[in-house]
All heavy atoms as a GROMACS GRO file, in nm:
protein
  599
    1MET      N    1  -2.382   1.684   0.546
    1MET     CA    2  -2.312   1.697   0.421
    1MET      C    3  -2.402   1.638   0.302
    1MET      O    4  -2.462   1.532   0.310
    1MET     CB    5  -2.183   1.612   0.442
    1MET     CG    6  -2.101   1.630   0.307
    1MET     SD    7  -1.933   1.578   0.312
    1MET     CE    8  -1.934   1.401   0.304
    2PHE      N    9  -2.393   1.719   0.198
    2PHE     CA   10  -2.482   1.687   0.077
    2PHE      C   11  -2.392   1.589  -0.005
    2PHE      O   12  -2.277   1.608  -0.028
    2PHE     CB   13  -2.509   1.811   0.000
    2PHE     CG   14  -2.573   1.772  -0.137
    2PHE    CD1   15  -2.726   1.741  -0.131
    2PHE    CD2   16  -2.508   1.769  -0.249
    2PHE    CE1   17  -2.774   1.715  -0.238
    2PHE    CE2   18  -2.574   1.751  -0.383
    2PHE     CZ   19  -2.709   1.716  -0.376
    3ARG      N   20  -2.459   1.484  -0.057
    3ARG     CA   21  -2.393   1.399  -0.157
    3ARG      C   22  -2.500   1.329  -0.248
    3ARG      O   23  -2.620   1.317  -0.202
    3ARG     CB   24  -2.298   1.296  -0.090
    3ARG     CG   25  -2.390   1.193  -0.014
    3ARG     CD   26  -2.289   1.090   0.056
    3ARG     NE   27  -2.371   0.984   0.118
    3ARG     CZ   28  -2.324   0.912   0.206
    3ARG    NH1   29  -2.207   0.924   0.248
    3ARG    NH2   30  -2.404   0.818   0.269
    4THR      N   31  -2.460   1.300  -0.357
    4THR     CA   32  -2.554   1.228  -0.456
    4THR      C   33  -2.515   1.090  -0.446
    4THR      O   34  -2.407   1.047  -0.476
    4THR     CB   35  -2.538   1.288  -0.600
    4THR    OG1   36  -2.566   1.434  -0.594
    4THR    CG2   37  -2.636   1.211  -0.701
    5GLU      N   38  -2.620   1.002  -0.424
    5GLU     CA   39  -2.604   0.850  -0.426
    5GLU      C   40  -2.661   0.800  -0.551
    5GLU      O   41  -2.766   0.828  -0.588
    5GLU     CB   42  -2.672   0.802  -0.305
    5GLU     CG   43  -2.598   0.832  -0.182
    5GLU     CD   44  -2.656   0.759  -0.052
    5GLU    OE1   45  -2.708   0.645  -0.078
    5GLU    OE2   46  -2.649   0.811   0.060
    6LEU      N   47  -2.578   0.713  -0.624
    6LEU     CA   48  -2.622   0.648  -0.746
    6LEU      C   49  -2.632   0.506  -0.722
    6LEU      O   50  -2.543   0.441  -0.657
    6LEU     CB   51  -2.503   0.689  -0.850
    6LEU     CG   52  -2.475   0.821  -0.885
    6LEU    CD1   53  -2.359   0.833  -0.978
    6LEU    CD2   54  -2.596   0.898  -0.947
    7GLN      N   55  -2.731   0.451  -0.784
    7GLN     CA   56  -2.759   0.308  -0.784
    7GLN      C   57  -2.712   0.256  -0.916
    7GLN      O   58  -2.787   0.279  -1.030
    7GLN     CB   59  -2.904   0.262  -0.754
    7GLN     CG   60  -2.952   0.308  -0.615
    7GLN     CD   61  -2.866   0.249  -0.505
    7GLN    OE1   62  -2.838   0.129  -0.516
    7GLN    NE2   63  -2.835   0.325  -0.404
    8LEU      N   64  -2.583   0.199  -0.935
    8LEU     CA   65  -2.542   0.147  -1.066
    8LEU      C   66  -2.571   0.001  -1.081
    8LEU      O   67  -2.537  -0.069  -0.986
    8LEU     CB   68  -2.396   0.185  -1.084
    8LEU     CG   69  -2.362   0.333  -1.072
    8LEU    CD1   70  -2.210   0.346  -1.073
    8LEU    CD2   71  -2.427   0.411  -1.191
    9PRO      N   72  -2.620  -0.045  -1.190
    9PRO     CA   73  -2.637  -0.185  -1.219
    9PRO      C   74  -2.505  -0.254  -1.241
    9PRO      O   75  -2.407  -0.186  -1.273
    9PRO     CB   76  -2.730  -0.190  -1.352
    9PRO     CG   77  -2.693  -0.062  -1.420
    9PRO     CD   78  -2.670   0.036  -1.315
   10PRO      N   79  -2.488  -0.377  -1.205
   10PRO     CA   80  -2.362  -0.460  -1.229
   10PRO      C   81  -2.335  -0.440  -1.370
   10PRO      O   82  -2.416  -0.458  -1.469
   10PRO     CB   83  -2.389  -0.587  -1.184
   10PRO     CG   84  -2.520  -0.578  -1.096
   10PRO     CD   85  -2.605  -0.461  -1.150
   11PHE      N   86  -2.202  -0.431  -1.411
   11PHE     CA   87  -2.154  -0.429  -1.533
   11PHE      C   88  -2.184  -0.572  -1.598
   11PHE      O   89  -2.144  -0.671  -1.520
   11PHE     CB   90  -2.010  -0.388  -1.541
   11PHE     CG   91  -1.961  -0.362  -1.681
   11PHE    CD1   92  -2.011  -0.242  -1.759
   11PHE    CD2   93  -1.864  -0.432  -1.741
   11PHE    CE1   94  -1.974  -0.220  -1.895
   11PHE    CE2   95  -1.813  -0.414  -1.871
   11PHE     CZ   96  -1.866  -0.306  -1.945
   12ALA      N   97  -2.206  -0.583  -1.719
   12ALA     CA   98  -2.237  -0.717  -1.784
   12ALA      C   99  -2.113  -0.808  -1.790
   12ALA      O  100  -2.123  -0.928  -1.771
   12ALA     CB  101  -2.294  -0.693  -1.928
   13HIS      N  102  -1.994  -0.746  -1.803
   13HIS     CA  103  -1.874  -0.834  -1.823
   13HIS      C  104  -1.783  -0.794  -1.702
   13HIS      O  105  -1.743  -0.683  -1.676
   13HIS     CB  106  -1.790  -0.813  -1.947
   13HIS     CG  107  -1.664  -0.882  -1.945
   13HIS    ND1  108  -1.660  -1.015  -1.979
   13HIS    CD2  109  -1.536  -0.842  -1.933
   13HIS    CE1  110  -1.530  -1.066  -1.970
   13HIS    NE2  111  -1.471  -0.957  -1.937
   14GLN      N  112  -1.761  -0.892  -1.606
   14GLN     CA  113  -1.679  -0.869  -1.496
   14GLN      C  114  -1.536  -0.935  -1.535
   14GLN      O  115  -1.521  -1.023  -1.615
   14GLN     CB  116  -1.716  -0.958  -1.372
   14GLN     CG  117  -1.860  -0.925  -1.334
   14GLN     CD  118  -1.865  -0.787  -1.273
   14GLN    OE1  119  -1.789  -0.741  -1.203
   14GLN    NE2  120  -1.971  -0.703  -1.316
   15ILE      N  121  -1.427  -0.855  -1.497
   15ILE     CA  122  -1.295  -0.902  -1.527
   15ILE      C  123  -1.271  -1.034  -1.456
   15ILE      O  124  -1.284  -1.046  -1.340
   15ILE     CB  125  -1.185  -0.797  -1.473
   15ILE    CG1  126  -1.217  -0.661  -1.561
   15ILE    CG2  127  -1.046  -0.856  -1.498
   15ILE    CD1  128  -1.128  -0.548  -1.510
   16ASP      N  129  -1.208  -1.129  -1.530
   16ASP     CA  130  -1.173  -1.257  -1.486
   16ASP      C  131  -1.029  -1.270  -1.490
   16ASP      O  132  -0.956  -1.204  -1.574
   16ASP     CB  133  -1.257  -1.358  -1.583
   16ASP     CG  134  -1.246  -1.488  -1.526
   16ASP    OD1  135  -1.328  -1.530  -1.439
   16ASP    OD2  136  -1.146  -1.571  -1.577
   17ARG      N  137  -0.983  -1.372  -1.415
   17ARG     CA  138  -0.834  -1.387  -1.418
   17ARG      C  139  -0.780  -1.450  -1.548
   17ARG      O  140  -0.661  -1.457  -1.576
   17ARG     CB  141  -0.797  -1.484  -1.306
   17ARG     CG  142  -0.803  -1.418  -1.173
   17ARG     CD  143  -0.756  -1.506  -1.063
   17ARG     NE  144  -0.803  -1.425  -0.919
   17ARG     CZ  145  -0.718  -1.427  -0.832
   17ARG    NH1  146  -0.587  -1.482  -0.830
   17ARG    NH2  147  -0.763  -1.367  -0.731
   18SER      N  148  -0.868  -1.496  -1.639
   18SER     CA  149  -0.836  -1.547  -1.753
   18SER      C  150  -0.830  -1.428  -1.864
   18SER      O  151  -0.769  -1.455  -1.971
   18SER     CB  152  -0.916  -1.662  -1.804
   18SER     OG  153  -1.058  -1.610  -1.826
   19ASP      N  154  -0.873  -1.319  -1.834
   19ASP     CA  155  -0.873  -1.200  -1.936
   19ASP      C  156  -0.725  -1.147  -1.926
   19ASP      O  157  -0.650  -1.169  -1.830
   19ASP     CB  158  -0.965  -1.100  -1.885
   19ASP     CG  159  -1.108  -1.126  -1.889
   19ASP    OD1  160  -1.145  -1.206  -1.981
   19ASP    OD2  161  -1.197  -1.072  -1.803
   20HIS      N  162  -0.700  -1.087  -2.060
   20HIS     CA  163  -0.570  -1.012  -2.067
   20HIS      C  164  -0.598  -0.876  -2.077
   20HIS      O  165  -0.676  -0.835  -2.162
   20HIS     CB  166  -0.505  -1.078  -2.196
   20HIS     CG  167  -0.474  -1.211  -2.187
   20HIS    ND1  168  -0.356  -1.267  -2.113
   20HIS    CD2  169  -0.528  -1.322  -2.243
   20HIS    CE1  170  -0.367  -1.404  -2.124
   20HIS    NE2  171  -0.458  -1.434  -2.216
   21LEU      N  172  -0.536  -0.789  -2.000
   21LEU     CA  173  -0.567  -0.654  -1.983
   21LEU      C  174  -0.434  -0.562  -2.033
   21LEU      O  175  -0.325  -0.614  -2.031
   21LEU     CB  176  -0.597  -0.612  -1.843
   21LEU     CG  177  -0.695  -0.696  -1.772
   21LEU    CD1  178  -0.706  -0.679  -1.636
   21LEU    CD2  179  -0.835  -0.673  -1.845
   22LEU      N  180  -0.477  -0.451  -2.104
   22LEU     CA  181  -0.382  -0.343  -2.127
   22LEU      C  182  -0.424  -0.216  -2.056
   22LEU      O  183  -0.538  -0.177  -2.067
   22LEU     CB  184  -0.380  -0.328  -2.287
   22LEU     CG  185  -0.301  -0.210  -2.327
   22LEU    CD1  186  -0.156  -0.236  -2.311
   22LEU    CD2  187  -0.337  -0.186  -2.489
   23ALA      N  188  -0.317  -0.156  -2.003
   23ALA     CA  189  -0.333  -0.030  -1.922
   23ALA      C  190  -0.239   0.081  -1.978
   23ALA      O  191  -0.128   0.057  -1.993
   23ALA     CB  192  -0.319  -0.044  -1.781
   24LEU      N  193  -0.288   0.196  -2.033
   24LEU     CA  194  -0.221   0.295  -2.079
   24LEU      C  195  -0.244   0.431  -2.012
   24LEU      O  196  -0.368   0.460  -1.981
   24LEU     CB  197  -0.251   0.310  -2.241
   24LEU     CG  198  -0.218   0.190  -2.327
   24LEU    CD1  199  -0.271   0.226  -2.466
   24LEU    CD2  200  -0.083   0.163  -2.332
   25GLY      N  201  -0.154   0.505  -1.985
   25GLY     CA  202  -0.177   0.636  -1.928
   25GLY      C  203  -0.066   0.683  -1.832
   25GLY      O  204   0.050   0.661  -1.863
   26SER      N  205  -0.108   0.751  -1.735
   26SER     CA  206  -0.022   0.826  -1.644
   26SER      C  207   0.025   0.731  -1.532
   26SER      O  208   0.008   0.600  -1.537
   26SER     CB  209  -0.093   0.940  -1.594
   26SER     OG  210  -0.198   0.908  -1.505
   27CYS      N  211   0.075   0.797  -1.423
   27CYS     CA  212   0.133   0.723  -1.311
   27CYS      C  213   0.016   0.659  -1.243
   27CYS      O  214   0.031   0.551  -1.170
   27CYS     CB  215   0.203   0.812  -1.217
   27CYS     SG  216   0.130   0.970  -1.165
   28PHE      N  217  -0.100   0.718  -1.248
   28PHE     CA  218  -0.221   0.652  -1.185
   28PHE      C  219  -0.245   0.498  -1.247
   28PHE      O  220  -0.269   0.408  -1.181
   28PHE     CB  221  -0.337   0.738  -1.213
   28PHE     CG  222  -0.480   0.676  -1.168
   28PHE    CD1  223  -0.503   0.667  -1.027
   28PHE    CD2  224  -0.566   0.610  -1.261
   28PHE    CE1  225  -0.629   0.616  -0.988
   28PHE    CE2  226  -0.683   0.555  -1.204
   28PHE     CZ  227  -0.713   0.556  -1.075
   29THR      N  228  -0.226   0.500  -1.371
   29THR     CA  229  -0.222   0.363  -1.442
   29THR      C  230  -0.125   0.266  -1.382
   29THR      O  231  -0.154   0.143  -1.384
   29THR     CB  232  -0.202   0.383  -1.607
   29THR    OG1  233  -0.296   0.468  -1.655
   29THR    CG2  234  -0.206   0.250  -1.668
   30GLU      N  235   0.003   0.318  -1.363
   30GLU     CA  236   0.110   0.240  -1.300
   30GLU      C  237   0.063   0.177  -1.162
   30GLU      O  238   0.077   0.058  -1.145
   30GLU     CB  239   0.232   0.316  -1.283
   30GLU     CG  240   0.291   0.376  -1.405
   30GLU     CD  241   0.371   0.275  -1.480
   30GLU    OE1  242   0.406   0.167  -1.435
   30GLU    OE2  243   0.399   0.308  -1.606
   31HIS      N  244  -0.018   0.268  -1.082
   31HIS     CA  245  -0.051   0.218  -0.956
   31HIS      C  246  -0.172   0.116  -0.973
   31HIS      O  247  -0.162   0.007  -0.900
   31HIS     CB  248  -0.100   0.339  -0.876
   31HIS     CG  249   0.011   0.421  -0.819
   31HIS    ND1  250   0.105   0.386  -0.727
   31HIS    CD2  251   0.050   0.539  -0.866
   31HIS    CE1  252   0.190   0.484  -0.714
   31HIS    NE2  253   0.163   0.587  -0.801
   32ILE      N  254  -0.272   0.152  -1.050
   32ILE     CA  255  -0.380   0.055  -1.068
   32ILE      C  256  -0.321  -0.086  -1.131
   32ILE      O  257  -0.363  -0.198  -1.095
   32ILE     CB  258  -0.484   0.119  -1.166
   32ILE    CG1  259  -0.550   0.231  -1.100
   32ILE    CG2  260  -0.594  -0.002  -1.195
   32ILE    CD1  261  -0.620   0.204  -0.961
   33GLY      N  262  -0.233  -0.066  -1.229
   33GLY     CA  263  -0.176  -0.196  -1.303
   33GLY      C  264  -0.100  -0.277  -1.193
   33GLY      O  265  -0.109  -0.399  -1.194
   34GLY      N  266  -0.024  -0.212  -1.110
   34GLY     CA  267   0.046  -0.280  -0.996
   34GLY      C  268  -0.043  -0.355  -0.911
   34GLY      O  269  -0.021  -0.478  -0.865
   35TYR      N  270  -0.150  -0.294  -0.878
   35TYR     CA  271  -0.252  -0.351  -0.792
   35TYR      C  272  -0.318  -0.480  -0.862
   35TYR      O  273  -0.332  -0.583  -0.795
   35TYR     CB  274  -0.363  -0.257  -0.754
   35TYR     CG  275  -0.476  -0.306  -0.680
   35TYR    CD1  276  -0.466  -0.319  -0.537
   35TYR    CD2  277  -0.590  -0.358  -0.744
   35TYR    CE1  278  -0.573  -0.380  -0.462
   35TYR    CE2  279  -0.704  -0.407  -0.671
   35TYR     CZ  280  -0.696  -0.416  -0.531
   35TYR     OH  281  -0.790  -0.467  -0.464
   36LEU      N  282  -0.342  -0.471  -0.980
   36LEU     CA  283  -0.411  -0.585  -1.065
   36LEU      C  284  -0.298  -0.689  -1.078
   36LEU      O  285  -0.343  -0.810  -1.063
   36LEU     CB  286  -0.467  -0.538  -1.196
   36LEU     CG  287  -0.574  -0.442  -1.189
   36LEU    CD1  288  -0.616  -0.393  -1.318
   36LEU    CD2  289  -0.705  -0.505  -1.126
   37GLU      N  290  -0.172  -0.643  -1.106
   37GLU     CA  291  -0.065  -0.761  -1.105
   37GLU      C  292  -0.054  -0.839  -0.970
   37GLU      O  293  -0.046  -0.949  -0.967
   37GLU     CB  294   0.069  -0.696  -1.150
   37GLU     CG  295   0.073  -0.658  -1.278
   37GLU     CD  296   0.206  -0.587  -1.331
   37GLU    OE1  297   0.253  -0.521  -1.238
   37GLU    OE2  298   0.238  -0.599  -1.443
   38THR      N  299  -0.057  -0.745  -0.857
   38THR     CA  300  -0.047  -0.814  -0.739
   38THR      C  301  -0.167  -0.910  -0.702
   38THR      O  302  -0.147  -1.016  -0.630
   38THR     CB  303  -0.062  -0.710  -0.628
   38THR    OG1  304   0.053  -0.613  -0.646
   38THR    CG2  305  -0.051  -0.763  -0.486
   39HIS      N  306  -0.280  -0.893  -0.768
   39HIS     CA  307  -0.380  -0.982  -0.752
   39HIS      C  308  -0.396  -1.095  -0.854
   39HIS      O  309  -0.495  -1.140  -0.893
   39HIS     CB  310  -0.512  -0.904  -0.734
   39HIS     CG  311  -0.530  -0.829  -0.604
   39HIS    ND1  312  -0.470  -0.713  -0.575
   39HIS    CD2  313  -0.580  -0.875  -0.480
   39HIS    CE1  314  -0.489  -0.674  -0.449
   39HIS    NE2  315  -0.562  -0.777  -0.401
   40LYS      N  316  -0.277  -1.106  -0.931
   40LYS     CA  317  -0.255  -1.204  -1.018
   40LYS      C  318  -0.338  -1.194  -1.155
   40LYS      O  319  -0.375  -1.299  -1.218
   40LYS     CB  320  -0.291  -1.354  -0.965
   40LYS     CG  321  -0.207  -1.378  -0.835
   40LYS     CD  322  -0.057  -1.375  -0.850
   40LYS     CE  323   0.012  -1.401  -0.716
   40LYS     NZ  324   0.138  -1.362  -0.714
   41LEU      N  325  -0.371  -1.072  -1.200
   41LEU     CA  326  -0.446  -1.059  -1.329
   41LEU      C  327  -0.333  -1.039  -1.424
   41LEU      O  328  -0.219  -0.985  -1.401
   41LEU     CB  329  -0.525  -0.940  -1.318
   41LEU     CG  330  -0.679  -0.984  -1.266
   41LEU    CD1  331  -0.675  -0.967  -1.124
   41LEU    CD2  332  -0.779  -0.899  -1.330
   42SER      N  333  -0.355  -1.085  -1.557
   42SER     CA  334  -0.270  -1.070  -1.667
   42SER      C  335  -0.285  -0.932  -1.718
   42SER      O  336  -0.383  -0.904  -1.790
   42SER     CB  337  -0.299  -1.186  -1.766
   42SER     OG  338  -0.217  -1.156  -1.884
   43ILE      N  339  -0.194  -0.845  -1.696
   43ILE     CA  340  -0.200  -0.711  -1.738
   43ILE      C  341  -0.066  -0.654  -1.794
   43ILE      O  342   0.031  -0.684  -1.740
   43ILE     CB  343  -0.256  -0.616  -1.630
   43ILE    CG1  344  -0.269  -0.474  -1.686
   43ILE    CG2  345  -0.164  -0.615  -1.508
   43ILE    CD1  346  -0.358  -0.388  -1.599
   44LEU      N  347  -0.067  -0.583  -1.910
   44LEU     CA  348   0.040  -0.518  -1.970
   44LEU      C  349   0.025  -0.369  -1.935
   44LEU      O  350  -0.069  -0.305  -1.975
   44LEU     CB  351   0.053  -0.548  -2.109
   44LEU     CG  352   0.166  -0.478  -2.189
   44LEU    CD1  353   0.302  -0.541  -2.142
   44LEU    CD2  354   0.162  -0.526  -2.339
   45VAL      N  355   0.121  -0.305  -1.857
   45VAL     CA  356   0.104  -0.171  -1.814
   45VAL      C  357   0.212  -0.080  -1.891
   45VAL      O  358   0.329  -0.108  -1.888
   45VAL     CB  359   0.131  -0.158  -1.654
   45VAL    CG1  360   0.117  -0.012  -1.625
   45VAL    CG2  361   0.027  -0.241  -1.584
   46ASN      N  362   0.158   0.021  -1.956
   46ASN     CA  363   0.228   0.118  -2.023
   46ASN      C  364   0.355   0.060  -2.110
   46ASN      O  365   0.459   0.104  -2.077
   46ASN     CB  366   0.282   0.240  -1.926
   46ASN     CG  367   0.178   0.320  -1.886
   46ASN    OD1  368   0.069   0.340  -1.956
   46ASN    ND2  369   0.193   0.383  -1.769
   47PRO      N  370   0.330  -0.024  -2.205
   47PRO     CA  371   0.435  -0.079  -2.278
   47PRO      C  372   0.507   0.018  -2.361
   47PRO      O  373   0.616   0.009  -2.402
   47PRO     CB  374   0.371  -0.180  -2.375
   47PRO     CG  375   0.240  -0.137  -2.380
   47PRO     CD  376   0.190  -0.070  -2.243
   48PHE      N  377   0.454   0.140  -2.387
   48PHE     CA  378   0.510   0.250  -2.460
   48PHE      C  379   0.556   0.370  -2.366
   48PHE      O  380   0.590   0.470  -2.412
   48PHE     CB  381   0.410   0.312  -2.565
   48PHE     CG  382   0.361   0.204  -2.661
   48PHE    CD1  383   0.227   0.158  -2.634
   48PHE    CD2  384   0.443   0.153  -2.755
   48PHE    CE1  385   0.178   0.061  -2.728
   48PHE    CE2  386   0.394   0.044  -2.843
   48PHE     CZ  387   0.272   0.004  -2.825
   49GLY      N  388   0.565   0.348  -2.239
   49GLY     CA  389   0.598   0.443  -2.146
   49GLY      C  390   0.477   0.526  -2.095
   49GLY      O  391   0.362   0.503  -2.137
   50THR      N  392   0.495   0.603  -1.997
   50THR     CA  393   0.393   0.678  -1.934
   50THR      C  394   0.343   0.788  -2.038
   50THR      O  395   0.421   0.861  -2.080
   50THR     CB  396   0.437   0.745  -1.801
   50THR    OG1  397   0.485   0.659  -1.721
   50THR    CG2  398   0.330   0.821  -1.741
   51LEU      N  399   0.209   0.794  -2.066
   51LEU     CA  400   0.148   0.888  -2.168
   51LEU      C  401   0.043   0.957  -2.082
   51LEU      O  402  -0.028   0.906  -2.001
   51LEU     CB  403   0.086   0.814  -2.273
   51LEU     CG  404   0.187   0.716  -2.345
   51LEU    CD1  405   0.110   0.637  -2.455
   51LEU    CD2  406   0.284   0.814  -2.436
   52PHE      N  407   0.042   1.092  -2.101
   52PHE     CA  408  -0.054   1.176  -2.034
   52PHE      C  409  -0.161   1.240  -2.125
   52PHE      O  410  -0.257   1.260  -2.085
   52PHE     CB  411   0.022   1.297  -1.961
   52PHE     CG  412   0.117   1.256  -1.863
   52PHE    CD1  413   0.264   1.246  -1.885
   52PHE    CD2  414   0.074   1.239  -1.737
   52PHE    CE1  415   0.338   1.208  -1.782
   52PHE    CE2  416   0.158   1.192  -1.637
   52PHE     CZ  417   0.295   1.174  -1.653
   53GLN      N  418  -0.140   1.246  -2.256
   53GLN     CA  419  -0.229   1.303  -2.344
   53GLN      C  420  -0.306   1.197  -2.423
   53GLN      O  421  -0.248   1.102  -2.475
   53GLN     CB  422  -0.153   1.388  -2.441
   53GLN     CG  423  -0.084   1.504  -2.374
   53GLN     CD  424   0.005   1.590  -2.477
   53GLN    OE1  425   0.025   1.554  -2.593
   53GLN    NE2  426   0.040   1.705  -2.430
   54PRO      N  427  -0.435   1.208  -2.430
   54PRO     CA  428  -0.523   1.124  -2.504
   54PRO      C  429  -0.489   1.113  -2.647
   54PRO      O  430  -0.478   0.994  -2.707
   54PRO     CB  431  -0.660   1.194  -2.489
   54PRO     CG  432  -0.665   1.271  -2.373
   54PRO     CD  433  -0.518   1.320  -2.353
   55LEU      N  434  -0.424   1.215  -2.719
   55LEU     CA  435  -0.381   1.203  -2.861
   55LEU      C  436  -0.262   1.114  -2.865
   55LEU      O  437  -0.252   1.036  -2.964
   55LEU     CB  438  -0.364   1.346  -2.909
   55LEU     CG  439  -0.490   1.425  -2.935
   55LEU    CD1  440  -0.445   1.565  -2.981
   55LEU    CD2  441  -0.577   1.358  -3.030
   56ALA      N  442  -0.171   1.120  -2.764
   56ALA     CA  443  -0.056   1.037  -2.775
   56ALA      C  444  -0.099   0.881  -2.744
   56ALA      O  445  -0.042   0.797  -2.815
   56ALA     CB  446   0.037   1.077  -2.658
   57ILE      N  447  -0.186   0.868  -2.668
   57ILE     CA  448  -0.247   0.738  -2.638
   57ILE      C  449  -0.300   0.679  -2.768
   57ILE      O  450  -0.284   0.564  -2.803
   57ILE     CB  451  -0.336   0.724  -2.513
   57ILE    CG1  452  -0.273   0.745  -2.393
   57ILE    CG2  453  -0.397   0.587  -2.514
   57ILE    CD1  454  -0.355   0.775  -2.266
   58ALA      N  455  -0.386   0.763  -2.838
   58ALA     CA  456  -0.448   0.719  -2.957
   58ALA      C  457  -0.340   0.688  -3.061
   58ALA      O  458  -0.362   0.586  -3.152
   58ALA     CB  459  -0.542   0.840  -3.002
   59LYS      N  460  -0.233   0.767  -3.069
   59LYS     CA  461  -0.134   0.743  -3.158
   59LYS      C  462  -0.070   0.608  -3.129
   59LYS      O  463  -0.038   0.537  -3.240
   59LYS     CB  464  -0.026   0.862  -3.168
   59LYS     CG  465   0.088   0.854  -3.266
   59LYS     CD  466   0.186   0.963  -3.260
   59LYS     CE  467   0.290   0.938  -3.352
   59LYS     NZ  468   0.390   1.049  -3.353
   60VAL      N  469  -0.030   0.585  -3.020
   60VAL     CA  470   0.052   0.453  -2.997
   60VAL      C  471  -0.046   0.337  -3.027
   60VAL      O  472  -0.009   0.234  -3.076
   60VAL     CB  473   0.109   0.448  -2.857
   60VAL    CG1  474   0.231   0.556  -2.855
   60VAL    CG2  475   0.022   0.449  -2.747
   61LEU      N  476  -0.182   0.347  -2.991
   61LEU     CA  477  -0.279   0.245  -3.015
   61LEU      C  478  -0.286   0.214  -3.164
   61LEU      O  479  -0.279   0.108  -3.218
   61LEU     CB  480  -0.404   0.278  -2.958
   61LEU     CG  481  -0.429   0.251  -2.805
   61LEU    CD1  482  -0.556   0.304  -2.751
   61LEU    CD2  483  -0.397   0.103  -2.763
   62ARG      N  484  -0.300   0.330  -3.234
   62ARG     CA  485  -0.294   0.320  -3.407
   62ARG      C  486  -0.179   0.243  -3.442
   62ARG      O  487  -0.179   0.163  -3.523
   62ARG     CB  488  -0.313   0.456  -3.452
   62ARG     CG  489  -0.352   0.451  -3.602
   62ARG     CD  490  -0.379   0.583  -3.667
   62ARG     NE  491  -0.466   0.671  -3.576
   62ARG     CZ  492  -0.419   0.774  -3.519
   62ARG    NH1  493  -0.298   0.822  -3.519
   62ARG    NH2  494  -0.493   0.858  -3.439
   63LEU      N  495  -0.058   0.287  -3.405
   63LEU     CA  496   0.070   0.226  -3.448
   63LEU      C  497   0.071   0.082  -3.406
   63LEU      O  498   0.121  -0.001  -3.481
   63LEU     CB  499   0.184   0.310  -3.385
   63LEU     CG  500   0.207   0.437  -3.447
   63LEU    CD1  501   0.312   0.521  -3.362
   63LEU    CD2  502   0.246   0.435  -3.595
   64ALA      N  503   0.029   0.048  -3.282
   64ALA     CA  504   0.039  -0.093  -3.242
   64ALA      C  505  -0.058  -0.174  -3.323
   64ALA      O  506  -0.025  -0.295  -3.367
   64ALA     CB  507  -0.013  -0.099  -3.097
   65LEU      N  508  -0.178  -0.129  -3.356
   65LEU     CA  509  -0.277  -0.196  -3.435
   65LEU      C  510  -0.202  -0.227  -3.589
   65LEU      O  511  -0.241  -0.320  -3.648
   65LEU     CB  512  -0.406  -0.125  -3.452
   65LEU     CG  513  -0.485  -0.138  -3.319
   65LEU    CD1  514  -0.612  -0.041  -3.325
   65LEU    CD2  515  -0.521  -0.277  -3.284
   66GLN      N  516  -0.124  -0.124  -3.631
   66GLN     CA  517  -0.062  -0.141  -3.752
   66GLN      C  518   0.069  -0.209  -3.743
   66GLN      O  519   0.147  -0.229  -3.854
   66GLN     CB  520  -0.037  -0.006  -3.815
   66GLN     CG  521  -0.161   0.080  -3.848
   66GLN     CD  522  -0.117   0.230  -3.872
   66GLN    OE1  523   0.006   0.278  -3.876
   66GLN    NE2  524  -0.229   0.303  -3.924
   67GLN      N  525   0.103  -0.262  -3.627
   67GLN     CA  526   0.226  -0.340  -3.596
   67GLN      C  527   0.342  -0.267  -3.627
   67GLN      O  528   0.441  -0.320  -3.688
   67GLN     CB  529   0.215  -0.482  -3.666
   67GLN     CG  530   0.101  -0.558  -3.613
   67GLN     CD  531   0.095  -0.706  -3.676
   67GLN    OE1  532   0.176  -0.741  -3.758
   67GLN    NE2  533   0.004  -0.785  -3.617
   68LYS      N  534   0.339  -0.128  -3.600
   68LYS     CA  535   0.466  -0.044  -3.617
   68LYS      C  536   0.510  -0.003  -3.473
   68LYS      O  537   0.438   0.030  -3.389
   68LYS     CB  538   0.421   0.075  -3.704
   68LYS     CG  539   0.384   0.040  -3.841
   68LYS     CD  540   0.353   0.170  -3.914
   68LYS     CE  541   0.296   0.145  -4.057
   68LYS     NZ  542   0.256   0.261  -4.133
   69ASP      N  543   0.645   0.010  -3.472
   69ASP     CA  544   0.703   0.058  -3.346
   69ASP      C  545   0.691   0.221  -3.340
   69ASP      O  546   0.720   0.273  -3.452
   69ASP     CB  547   0.852   0.027  -3.338
   69ASP     CG  548   0.871  -0.119  -3.310
   69ASP    OD1  549   0.792  -0.188  -3.245
   69ASP    OD2  550   0.967  -0.172  -3.354
   70PRO      N  551   0.655   0.274  -3.232
   70PRO     CA  552   0.645   0.417  -3.215
   70PRO      C  553   0.788   0.471  -3.224
   70PRO      O  554   0.881   0.408  -3.173
   70PRO     CB  555   0.583   0.440  -3.077
   70PRO     CG  556   0.525   0.320  -3.033
   70PRO     CD  557   0.596   0.203  -3.111
   71ASP      N  558   0.804   0.579  -3.290
   71ASP     CA  559   0.933   0.656  -3.305
   71ASP      C  560   0.961   0.715  -3.157
   71ASP      O  561   0.878   0.791  -3.106
   71ASP     CB  562   0.940   0.758  -3.402
   71ASP     CG  563   1.056   0.820  -3.432
   71ASP    OD1  564   1.134   0.841  -3.339
   71ASP    OD2  565   1.100   0.850  -3.558
   72PRO      N  566   1.067   0.672  -3.098
   72PRO     CA  567   1.100   0.736  -2.966
   72PRO      C  568   1.108   0.897  -2.960
   72PRO      O  569   1.106   0.945  -2.862
   72PRO     CB  570   1.227   0.677  -2.925
   72PRO     CG  571   1.298   0.623  -3.042
   72PRO     CD  572   1.191   0.589  -3.155
   73ARG      N  573   1.141   0.943  -3.077
   73ARG     CA  574   1.145   1.099  -3.084
   73ARG      C  575   1.019   1.162  -3.091
   73ARG      O  576   0.996   1.281  -3.090
   73ARG     CB  577   1.233   1.136  -3.208
   73ARG     CG  578   1.376   1.087  -3.202
   73ARG     CD  579   1.444   1.107  -3.346
   73ARG     NE  580   1.385   1.018  -3.431
   73ARG     CZ  581   1.396   1.026  -3.567
   73ARG    NH1  582   1.486   1.107  -3.616
   73ARG    NH2  583   1.339   0.925  -3.641
   74GLY      N  584   0.911   1.082  -3.108
   74GLY     CA  585   0.780   1.134  -3.116
   74GLY      C  586   0.731   1.177  -3.245
   74GLY      O  587   0.624   1.245  -3.267
   75TYR      N  588   0.791   1.119  -3.364
   75TYR     CA  589   0.757   1.162  -3.497
   75TYR      C  590   0.661   1.056  -3.551
   75TYR      O  591   0.658   0.947  -3.522
   75TYR     CB  592   0.875   1.173  -3.586
   75TYR     CG  593   0.964   1.291  -3.540
   75TYR    CD1  594   1.092   1.265  -3.492
   75TYR    CD2  595   0.925   1.427  -3.534
   75TYR    CE1  596   1.180   1.358  -3.441
   75TYR    CE2  597   1.001   1.531  -3.488
   75TYR     CZ  598   1.137   1.489  -3.455
   75TYR     OH  599   1.224   1.590  -3.409
   0.00000   0.00000   0.00000
C-alpha cells in the first residue's frame, strides 16, 4: 500500500492544563471538546451552538470581540 510519510517538527507551543481553550464548529468539535474536558483541560465548546459554515464562525467571533450577543434569528 502506498502512503506518504511526513516528518513534522514538534509545535513550539504545547497545550498545557493552565491554558484556556475555545472550540467552535460542528459535532466533531463537540467530540474533541468532550475529550479535552475529560482530560481536565479548560475548554469552552460551541458557546454559540453548533456552527458548520466558516462565515458563521467568523461572524460570531467578530460579535464576541465586539462584546455583542449574536441575534438568534441570524441577523
